[in-house]
C-alpha positions, 0 to 999 in steps of 0.5 A: 562446473556449470549446471546442466541446461535442463536443471537450470530450466527446471529451476527457472520454471519452478521459480516462475510458478512460485512467482505466479502464485505469489502474484495471485496471492498479492492481488487477492490481498490487494483487492481487499485492502482499505485504509482510513485516515483522520484529518489533522483537525480530527474532524474527518475520516476518509477511507479509500479502497484498493484502487485508491478510490474514496469509499467512505467519509465520516464527519467526527464529533459534529465538528463540521457544524463549526467549520466553514465550507472551505475548512470542511472541504480542506479536511476532507481532501486532506484525509482522503489524500493521506488515505490514498498515499497510504494505499499507494505505499501499501501497493508498493510494499506488496509488490517489491518482492516482484521487482527484485532479481531472483537469487536462484535463477539469475536470468530472472531479473524481476521487473522495474516500476517507476513508482513516482510516475505511477503514483506521484512523487509524494509516494517516495517521501518518508512519512513522519507518521509511517516512522512513528507507527513502523509499518506503513501498510498496517490495515485501517481496521487495526488502526481503529482497534489500536492494534499493531498486527502482532499476534 
């Protein structure tokens, strides 16, 4: 026997309200997010903010003194690009629940996002660093402290 229309509408409204609250929470969390990544030569640490914008550059252990301008530029670009990629993947993971259809209200299908078109193809590639650390969305401050996020 099918559920009455009023009951289905009530369920849909409740789920919509819950989704709106979850989106608001996710937006607040994403506005506070940042990621820092070291270049492979460990000479530069770049930090990006919630929109992938570069918010910090650190030159580590005075290594820059022995680098050519081209080497230093390459280290900065590498670290900044890797940090931006981590942020993009964090956004994808945070938004994933909203792309799924509703289990309780089949009429609410979720929404489709073309992550490759938004962030570029590299965001969909599996990263060896992410596999090694488990969670690609670990905040930069936890990396700096050597914490894995478990309480």
